[in-house]
C-alpha positions as CSV (number, residue, x, y, z in Angstrom):
1,M,-164.1,-67.3,-26.5
2,L,-165.2,-70.6,-24.8
3,A,-166.1,-68.6,-21.5
4,F,-168.4,-66.6,-23.4
5,I,-170.2,-69.6,-24.7
6,R,-170.7,-70.9,-21.3
7,N,-172.0,-67.8,-20.0
8,R,-174.5,-67.1,-23.0
9,S,-175.5,-71.1,-22.1
10,F,-175.7,-70.2,-18.7
11,W,-178.2,-67.3,-19.6
12,L,-180.2,-69.1,-21.6
13,Y,-180.8,-71.9,-19.1
14,A,-181.5,-69.1,-16.6
15,I,-184.2,-67.3,-18.9
16,C,-186.0,-70.6,-19.2
17,W,-185.7,-71.4,-15.9
18,C,-187.3,-68.3,-15.1
19,A,-190.2,-68.6,-18.0
20,T,-191.3,-72.0,-16.4
21,V,-191.7,-70.7,-12.8
22,G,-193.0,-67.5,-13.9
23,I,-191.0,-65.2,-11.7
24,F,-190.6,-62.5,-14.7
25,S,-193.5,-60.3,-15.5
26,G,-195.4,-61.7,-18.3
27,C,-193.4,-65.0,-18.4
28,E,-197.2,-66.8,-18.8
29,L,-197.4,-65.3,-22.1
30,L,-193.7,-66.5,-23.5
31,G,-193.6,-69.6,-26.1
32,D,-195.3,-71.4,-29.0
33,D,-198.6,-71.4,-26.7
34,P,-199.9,-68.1,-26.8
35,T,-201.0,-68.4,-22.8
36,P,-198.8,-70.9,-21.0
37,G,-198.7,-70.9,-17.4
38,I,-202.0,-68.8,-17.2
39,G,-203.8,-71.3,-14.7
40,D,-201.0,-70.2,-12.0
41,V,-202.1,-66.4,-12.6
42,A,-202.7,-64.6,-8.9
43,D,-203.7,-61.2,-10.1
44,I,-205.2,-60.9,-13.3
45,K,-204.8,-58.3,-16.0
46,Y,-207.7,-57.7,-18.6
47,E,-205.2,-56.5,-21.4
48,Q,-202.1,-58.9,-20.2
49,H,-204.4,-62.0,-19.8
50,I,-207.8,-61.8,-20.8
51,Q,-207.4,-59.9,-24.0
52,S,-204.6,-61.9,-25.0
53,I,-207.2,-65.0,-25.2
54,F,-209.5,-63.0,-27.0
55,D,-206.8,-61.9,-29.5
56,N,-205.4,-65.3,-30.4
57,R,-208.3,-67.3,-30.2
58,C,-211.6,-65.3,-31.1
59,V,-211.3,-62.1,-32.7
60,A,-210.7,-63.6,-36.1
61,C,-214.6,-64.3,-36.2
62,H,-215.5,-61.6,-33.5
63,G,-213.4,-58.7,-34.5
64,A,-214.0,-55.2,-35.6
65,S,-215.3,-56.6,-39.4
66,S,-218.4,-58.5,-39.4
67,P,-218.5,-59.9,-36.0
68,R,-220.6,-63.1,-35.6
69,A,-223.7,-62.8,-33.6
70,G,-222.9,-58.8,-33.4
71,L,-220.4,-59.8,-30.6
72,R,-216.8,-58.1,-30.6
73,L,-214.2,-59.5,-28.6
74,D,-211.4,-56.9,-29.8
75,G,-212.0,-54.7,-26.5
76,W,-213.3,-54.5,-23.3
77,T,-215.9,-52.1,-24.1
78,Y,-217.3,-54.2,-26.9
79,L,-217.4,-57.3,-24.7
80,I,-219.6,-56.1,-22.2
81,Q,-222.0,-54.6,-25.0
82,G,-222.7,-57.8,-25.6
83,S,-224.1,-59.7,-28.7
84,D,-227.4,-58.8,-31.1
85,F,-229.1,-61.1,-28.5
86,G,-228.2,-59.4,-25.2
87,E,-225.2,-59.6,-22.7
88,A,-222.0,-62.1,-23.2
89,I,-221.0,-61.8,-19.3
90,V,-222.6,-61.6,-16.2
91,P,-220.0,-59.4,-14.0
92,F,-219.5,-61.9,-10.7
93,S,-221.2,-64.8,-12.5
94,A,-219.7,-67.2,-14.7
95,H,-222.6,-69.8,-14.3
96,D,-224.8,-67.1,-15.5
97,S,-222.4,-66.1,-18.3
98,R,-223.1,-67.1,-21.8
99,L,-219.5,-66.6,-23.3
100,I,-218.3,-69.2,-20.4
101,K,-221.3,-71.8,-21.5
102,L,-220.7,-71.6,-25.0
103,I,-216.8,-72.4,-24.4
104,D,-217.1,-74.8,-21.7
105,P,-220.7,-76.3,-22.0
106,A,-222.0,-79.6,-19.9
107,G,-222.4,-82.3,-22.3
108,S,-221.9,-80.9,-25.7
109,I,-219.1,-79.7,-28.0
110,G,-218.0,-76.1,-26.9
111,H,-216.9,-72.9,-29.2
112,P,-215.1,-72.8,-31.0
113,Q,-214.6,-76.4,-31.5
114,D,-217.9,-76.6,-32.9
115,L,-216.6,-74.5,-35.8
116,G,-214.0,-77.0,-36.3
117,Q,-211.3,-74.9,-34.3
118,E,-209.1,-75.9,-31.6
119,K,-210.7,-75.9,-28.2
120,L,-209.8,-73.4,-25.6
121,S,-207.2,-74.9,-22.9
122,E,-208.5,-75.8,-19.8
123,D,-206.4,-73.2,-18.2
124,E,-207.6,-70.4,-20.5
125,I,-211.4,-71.5,-19.8
126,G,-210.5,-71.5,-15.9
127,L,-208.8,-68.2,-16.2
128,L,-211.9,-66.5,-17.9
129,K,-214.2,-68.1,-15.4
130,R,-212.2,-66.6,-12.4
131,W,-211.9,-63.1,-14.3
132,V,-215.8,-63.0,-14.6
133,D,-216.4,-64.5,-11.1
134,E,-214.1,-61.8,-9.8
135,G,-216.3,-59.0,-11.5
136,A,-214.9,-58.9,-15.2
137,V,-212.7,-56.0,-14.2
138,G,-211.5,-53.9,-17.3
139,P,-208.3,-52.2,-18.1
140,L,-208.8,-49.4,-15.7
141,G,-209.8,-51.9,-12.9
142,A,-213.5,-51.4,-12.6
143,S,-216.3,-54.0,-12.9
144,P,-218.6,-53.0,-15.7
145,F,-221.7,-51.2,-15.0
146,A,-221.1,-50.8,-11.4
147,S,-222.4,-47.4,-11.5
148,S,-225.5,-47.8,-13.7
149,L,-228.4,-45.8,-12.8
150,N,-231.3,-47.0,-15.1
151,L,-231.9,-50.4,-14.0
152,L,-234.7,-52.6,-14.7
153,Y,-235.4,-55.8,-11.6
154,I,-236.7,-59.0,-13.3
155,A,-238.5,-61.5,-11.7
156,H,-238.1,-65.2,-12.7
157,D,-241.5,-67.5,-11.9
158,S,-239.6,-70.5,-12.6
159,E,-236.3,-70.1,-10.3
160,P,-235.2,-68.2,-7.6
161,I,-233.4,-65.7,-9.3
162,I,-233.9,-61.6,-10.2
163,S,-232.2,-60.4,-13.6
164,I,-230.9,-57.0,-13.5
165,V,-230.6,-55.0,-16.7
166,D,-229.0,-52.2,-17.6
167,T,-232.0,-50.5,-19.9
168,D,-229.3,-48.2,-21.3
169,A,-227.2,-50.9,-22.7
170,Q,-230.0,-53.5,-22.8
171,V,-227.8,-56.1,-21.3
172,V,-227.9,-58.1,-18.3
173,V,-225.3,-56.9,-16.1
174,R,-226.1,-58.7,-12.6
175,R,-228.1,-61.7,-11.7
176,V,-229.3,-62.0,-7.9
177,H,-229.7,-65.6,-6.7
178,L,-232.4,-65.8,-3.7
179,E,-230.8,-69.1,-2.4
180,D,-227.3,-66.9,-1.4
181,Y,-229.8,-64.9,0.8
182,G,-231.1,-67.6,2.8
183,F,-234.3,-68.4,1.0
184,S,-234.9,-72.0,-0.7
185,E,-234.4,-73.2,-4.0
186,N,-238.5,-72.9,-4.0
187,A,-238.4,-69.2,-3.9
188,R,-239.7,-67.1,-6.3
189,A,-239.9,-63.3,-6.6
190,N,-243.1,-62.1,-7.2
191,H,-242.4,-58.2,-7.9
192,I,-239.5,-55.7,-7.2
193,A,-240.0,-51.7,-6.3
194,V,-237.1,-49.3,-6.9
195,E,-236.4,-46.2,-5.1
196,P,-236.4,-43.1,-7.5
197,D,-232.8,-42.5,-7.1
198,G,-231.7,-46.0,-7.3
199,S,-230.2,-46.4,-3.7
200,F,-232.5,-49.5,-2.8
201,W,-234.6,-52.0,-4.0
202,Y,-237.4,-54.0,-2.7
203,A,-238.6,-57.4,-3.7
204,S,-241.6,-59.7,-2.8
205,I,-240.3,-63.2,-2.3
206,G,-242.9,-66.1,-2.3
207,S,-242.4,-69.5,-2.4
208,T,-243.8,-72.7,-4.4
209,R,-243.7,-74.4,-1.0
210,S,-245.8,-73.0,1.6
211,S,-243.8,-73.8,4.5
212,D,-240.5,-71.9,3.4
213,V,-239.9,-68.2,4.6
214,Q,-241.6,-65.5,2.5
215,G,-241.6,-61.7,2.7
216,V,-240.5,-58.6,1.3
217,V,-236.9,-57.7,1.2
218,K,-234.9,-54.7,1.1
219,F,-231.6,-54.4,-1.0
220,N,-228.9,-52.0,-1.4
221,R,-227.8,-50.5,-4.7
222,Q,-224.6,-53.0,-4.3
223,N,-227.4,-56.1,-3.9
224,V,-226.7,-56.5,-0.5
225,M,-230.0,-57.5,1.5
226,I,-230.0,-55.0,4.6
227,G,-233.5,-55.8,5.9
228,Q,-236.6,-57.3,5.6
229,F,-240.1,-58.2,6.8
230,L,-241.9,-61.8,6.7
231,T,-245.0,-62.1,5.5
232,P,-247.0,-64.8,3.6
233,N,-247.9,-64.5,0.0
234,P,-246.4,-61.0,-0.6
235,G,-247.6,-59.7,-4.2
236,L,-247.0,-56.4,-5.7
237,I,-245.1,-53.5,-4.5
238,A,-246.0,-49.9,-4.9
239,L,-243.9,-46.9,-3.4
240,H,-245.2,-43.9,-1.7
241,P,-244.2,-40.9,-4.0
242,N,-243.1,-38.6,-0.6
243,Q,-243.3,-40.7,2.3
244,N,-241.0,-43.1,3.8
245,V,-243.5,-46.3,3.5
246,L,-244.3,-48.8,0.7
247,Y,-247.6,-50.9,-0.2
248,V,-247.9,-54.7,-0.5
249,S,-250.4,-56.9,-2.0
250,R,-251.0,-60.4,-2.3
251,T,-250.6,-63.0,-4.7
252,L,-253.0,-63.6,-7.4
253,L,-254.7,-66.7,-5.7
254,A,-253.7,-66.3,-2.2
255,S,-256.6,-67.0,0.2
256,E,-254.9,-65.5,3.2
257,P,-254.1,-63.2,4.8
258,R,-256.9,-60.6,3.8
259,S,-254.8,-57.8,4.0
260,L,-252.6,-55.2,2.3
261,L,-249.3,-54.1,4.0
262,E,-247.6,-50.8,5.0
263,I,-244.1,-51.2,5.4
264,R,-241.8,-48.6,6.8
265,R,-239.0,-48.3,3.9
266,S,-236.3,-47.1,6.6
267,D,-236.5,-50.0,8.9
268,M,-238.9,-52.6,7.3
269,L,-241.3,-52.3,10.1
270,A,-245.0,-53.1,9.0
271,L,-248.9,-52.2,9.3
272,E,-251.7,-54.7,8.3
273,I,-254.6,-52.9,6.5
274,P,-257.6,-55.4,6.4
275,T,-259.7,-56.1,3.5
276,T,-263.0,-58.1,3.7
277,F,-261.3,-60.6,0.8
278,A,-258.6,-62.5,-0.2
279,G,-256.4,-62.3,-3.1
280,V,-256.1,-58.5,-3.0
281,H,-253.4,-58.0,-5.9
282,A,-253.9,-55.0,-8.5
283,L,-252.4,-52.1,-6.8
284,A,-251.7,-48.5,-7.5
285,I,-251.2,-45.3,-5.5
286,R,-252.6,-41.8,-7.3
287,P,-249.1,-39.7,-8.2
288,F,-250.0,-37.2,-5.1
289,G,-249.9,-40.1,-2.5
290,D,-253.3,-39.6,-1.2
291,Y,-255.1,-42.6,-2.0
292,L,-254.2,-46.3,-2.9
293,F,-256.2,-48.6,-4.7
294,S,-256.5,-52.5,-5.0
295,S,-258.8,-55.4,-6.1
296,S,-259.0,-59.0,-6.6
297,V,-259.2,-61.7,-9.2
298,D,-262.1,-63.2,-7.0
299,V,-264.4,-60.3,-6.3
300,D,-265.2,-57.6,-8.7
301,Q,-265.0,-55.0,-5.7
302,M,-262.1,-52.3,-5.6
303,V,-260.3,-51.6,-2.2
304,I,-259.7,-47.8,-1.9
305,V,-257.5,-46.9,1.2
306,D,-257.4,-43.0,2.3
307,L,-253.1,-43.4,3.2
308,S,-253.6,-40.0,5.5
309,N,-255.4,-42.7,7.9
310,L,-255.5,-45.7,6.5
311,N,-259.5,-46.0,6.4
312,V,-260.8,-48.4,3.8
313,F,-263.5,-48.1,1.7
314,F,-265.0,-49.8,-1.4
315,F,-266.3,-49.5,-4.7
316,D,-268.5,-52.0,-6.6
317,I,-267.1,-52.8,-10.0
318,G,-270.3,-53.4,-12.7
319,G,-270.8,-55.6,-15.7
320,V,-269.5,-59.0,-16.3
321,K,-267.0,-60.4,-13.8
322,H,-263.7,-58.8,-14.8
323,G,-261.0,-60.4,-12.1
324,F,-258.7,-57.5,-12.2
325,G,-254.8,-58.2,-12.2
326,Q,-253.2,-54.8,-12.3
327,F,-254.2,-51.1,-12.0
328,A,-252.3,-48.1,-14.1
329,I,-252.7,-45.0,-12.9
330,A,-252.5,-41.8,-15.4
331,P,-249.7,-39.2,-14.2
332,N,-252.5,-36.4,-13.7
333,G,-253.9,-38.9,-11.1
334,N,-257.3,-38.6,-12.3
335,R,-257.9,-41.8,-14.7
336,M,-257.1,-45.4,-13.8
337,W,-257.0,-48.2,-16.4
338,G,-257.5,-52.0,-14.8
339,T,-256.7,-55.4,-16.7
340,G,-259.6,-57.6,-16.4
341,M,-258.2,-61.0,-16.7
342,E,-261.1,-63.1,-17.0
343,S,-263.5,-60.5,-19.0
344,N,-260.5,-60.2,-21.4
345,T,-260.7,-56.3,-21.4
346,V,-259.5,-53.5,-20.2
347,T,-261.2,-51.1,-18.2
348,L,-261.1,-47.3,-17.3
349,F,-262.1,-45.4,-14.4
350,D,-262.3,-42.1,-13.2
351,I,-260.8,-41.6,-10.0
352,S,-260.9,-38.0,-9.7
353,N,-262.9,-37.9,-7.0
354,P,-261.7,-41.3,-4.8
355,F,-264.7,-41.1,-2.9
356,S,-267.0,-41.1,-5.9
357,V,-265.2,-43.3,-8.6
358,V,-266.9,-43.7,-11.7
359,Q,-266.6,-46.7,-14.1
360,R,-265.8,-45.7,-17.8
361,Q,-265.7,-48.0,-20.8
362,S,-264.4,-51.6,-20.8
363,L,-262.2,-52.4,-24.2
364,N,-261.9,-56.0,-25.2
365,V,-258.3,-57.1,-26.1
366,G,-258.9,-60.7,-25.4
367,G,-256.1,-63.2,-24.0
368,S,-256.4,-62.5,-20.2
369,P,-254.8,-58.9,-20.2
370,L,-252.2,-58.5,-17.2
371,D,-249.7,-55.7,-16.3
372,L,-250.1,-52.5,-18.1
373,T,-248.2,-49.0,-18.1
374,Y,-248.4,-45.6,-19.2
375,L,-245.8,-43.8,-21.5
376,P,-244.4,-40.8,-18.6
377,D,-246.7,-38.3,-21.1
378,A,-249.4,-40.0,-20.8
379,S,-250.2,-40.2,-24.2
380,K,-250.5,-44.4,-24.9
381,V,-251.0,-47.1,-22.4
382,Y,-249.3,-50.4,-22.8
383,V,-251.1,-53.8,-21.9
384,S,-249.5,-57.5,-21.6
385,V,-251.9,-60.0,-22.9
386,P,-250.4,-63.3,-22.5
387,N,-252.5,-65.6,-23.4
388,A,-252.8,-63.9,-26.9
389,N,-248.6,-63.6,-27.3
390,K,-249.4,-59.6,-27.7
391,I,-248.7,-56.3,-26.3
392,T,-252.3,-53.8,-26.8
393,V,-251.4,-50.3,-27.3
394,L,-254.3,-47.8,-26.0
395,N,-254.4,-44.4,-27.0
396,A,-255.0,-42.7,-23.8
397,Y,-256.2,-39.4,-25.2
398,L,-259.1,-41.5,-27.1
399,D,-259.3,-44.2,-24.9
400,I,-259.2,-46.7,-27.7
401,V,-257.0,-49.6,-29.0
402,E,-254.8,-48.1,-31.3
403,R,-252.9,-51.5,-32.2
404,D,-251.6,-54.6,-31.2
405,I,-247.8,-55.6,-31.5
406,K,-246.8,-58.7,-32.2
407,H,-243.5,-60.5,-32.5
408,A,-241.6,-63.7,-32.1
409,G,-239.9,-62.5,-28.7
410,I,-243.4,-61.5,-27.5
411,S,-244.3,-64.9,-26.2
412,G,-246.7,-65.0,-23.0
413,P,-245.8,-61.7,-22.1
414,V,-246.2,-60.8,-18.3
415,G,-244.5,-57.6,-16.9
416,L,-244.2,-54.3,-18.2
417,A,-241.6,-51.1,-17.7
418,T,-241.0,-48.2,-19.4
419,S,-237.4,-45.9,-19.9
420,S,-237.3,-42.8,-17.8
421,D,-237.5,-40.8,-21.2
422,G,-240.3,-42.8,-22.4
423,K,-238.6,-43.9,-25.4
424,Y,-238.8,-47.7,-24.8
425,V,-241.2,-49.9,-23.2
426,F,-239.9,-53.4,-21.9
427,V,-241.7,-56.8,-22.0
428,A,-241.0,-59.5,-19.9
429,N,-241.7,-62.8,-21.4
430,R,-242.5,-66.2,-19.9
431,N,-241.9,-68.3,-23.5
432,S,-243.3,-71.3,-21.6
433,T,-244.4,-72.8,-25.0
434,G,-241.2,-72.1,-26.9
435,S,-242.8,-70.0,-29.5
436,Y,-239.3,-68.0,-29.3
437,Q,-236.3,-70.4,-30.0
438,A,-233.0,-69.8,-28.1
439,R,-230.1,-68.5,-31.0
440,R,-228.3,-71.5,-29.3
441,P,-230.0,-73.8,-26.7
442,F,-228.0,-75.4,-23.7
443,P,-228.6,-78.7,-22.3
444,G,-231.3,-78.8,-19.6
445,E,-232.3,-74.7,-19.7
446,G,-235.5,-75.0,-21.4
447,F,-237.2,-72.4,-23.4
448,P,-235.4,-69.0,-23.2
449,G,-237.4,-66.1,-21.1
450,T,-237.0,-62.9,-23.0
451,L,-237.1,-59.4,-22.8
452,V,-238.3,-57.4,-25.9
453,V,-237.6,-53.7,-26.0
454,I,-240.4,-51.8,-28.0
455,D,-239.7,-48.4,-29.3
456,T,-242.7,-46.2,-28.7
457,A,-242.1,-43.9,-31.3
458,T,-242.7,-46.9,-34.3
459,D,-244.4,-49.4,-32.0
460,T,-242.0,-51.8,-33.2
461,V,-239.6,-54.4,-31.7
462,V,-235.9,-53.5,-31.6
463,K,-234.2,-56.2,-29.7
464,V,-235.2,-59.3,-28.2
465,I,-232.5,-60.1,-25.0
466,E,-232.7,-63.7,-23.6
467,I,-232.8,-63.6,-20.2
468,G,-233.5,-67.0,-18.8
469,S,-236.5,-69.0,-18.1
470,G,-240.0,-67.6,-16.6
471,A,-239.3,-63.8,-16.9
472,A,-242.1,-62.2,-14.9
473,M,-243.0,-59.1,-13.3
474,M,-240.5,-56.3,-13.2
475,G,-239.5,-52.7,-11.6
476,S,-237.6,-50.0,-12.2
477,R,-236.7,-46.6,-10.7
478,V,-238.7,-44.8,-13.4
479,V,-240.6,-41.3,-12.2
480,V,-243.9,-40.5,-14.0
481,P,-244.2,-36.6,-14.0
482,T,-247.0,-35.8,-11.8
483,F,-249.6,-32.8,-13.2
484,S,-251.1,-30.4,-11.1
485,Q,-254.5,-31.4,-9.4
């Protein structure tokens, strides 16, 4: 009997020793603390290590029944869907993930401690950070949104980042930091264009410091930089619909160079297309790929480029000074609207014959309109009006203003993009005056830029996503149907 007790004591001692050093599978989950030893986990398993933290510490408020802020943490699929306000995590970037900022804030009380609950342990926070930085891998061993096709790339004009949004899930799924690619802290993305199949994307990178490296950069689908062409003050980008080239304008206030660029997409070699004036910014290509149109905020003259031979000719724009910021061409290629930043109007042009452009009516929308986009069915044109905090909707059949859309999230709207099915229009907002208040501000972050989602059937805002300060121009892989000539 004594021998049995001694043996039993030995095995109890052995089990406790194993739990301490963690040589048994799952030993880190033993004991009173739900996750002791997790700081030593080498290979993170979602269900075993991450979901167990959420189950023990979070699902009481973020479970299936009335989850706070719409965020469920009772499963990986729910977690990556985010909250009512956007994503909870950004895979590969704990620094950009709101969930991490909430549980481990700088200079304030963390969550759930702010609700009077016990703070997550340093080991728990550290493991969650590691898991996010390693790709937020789920139960099946894959990072979320790795195969997403409908992506929207958003430039920020207040910091050197580009946000990537899955337009189907309507959450930020990746964040590209330009400093990681050799650009300075002063670098700013001006515009993005995406290949129709989503395989590559291109960004024009400027800087708030003129001596910095600037140019047009090519990334693959995995956000690896694979090519670049260096040039000062790159502006908007337009992809040729059926040839291996893209075109680049200049920034709004650039005094030099006085040229557009044609860049071969395969190897990023370029040709300059001279213009007679500076700041050629607005940029649009007819869907047939035959002519390109540009203009300047300084000179009311339209630059027209014959893309078969790169010959340039001009059209004088009449009336008051417009200062065109951007053009949008209808899918049939015969009509084009332009935003008059100085005249506070949008102007219609008949471009069915590029050698004989006809200037039609101008509609007053106020507020220095900037960007605009057609719906794929050509029924409407959406116009961003930043100084009036609104989106103006044009009836493209009747050529009239149909309505204005106002919402707390529409604050300093800049870039516009359309979903591939035309069901939604996305609006990037700088929110520099703070008209929209963050759901939970963090120290040092300033006012949050927003991405507003508009249902085009009703022209109502259905979601506001907080995406970081200075949200500006955008690009996506949307292919607008081309109607026959």
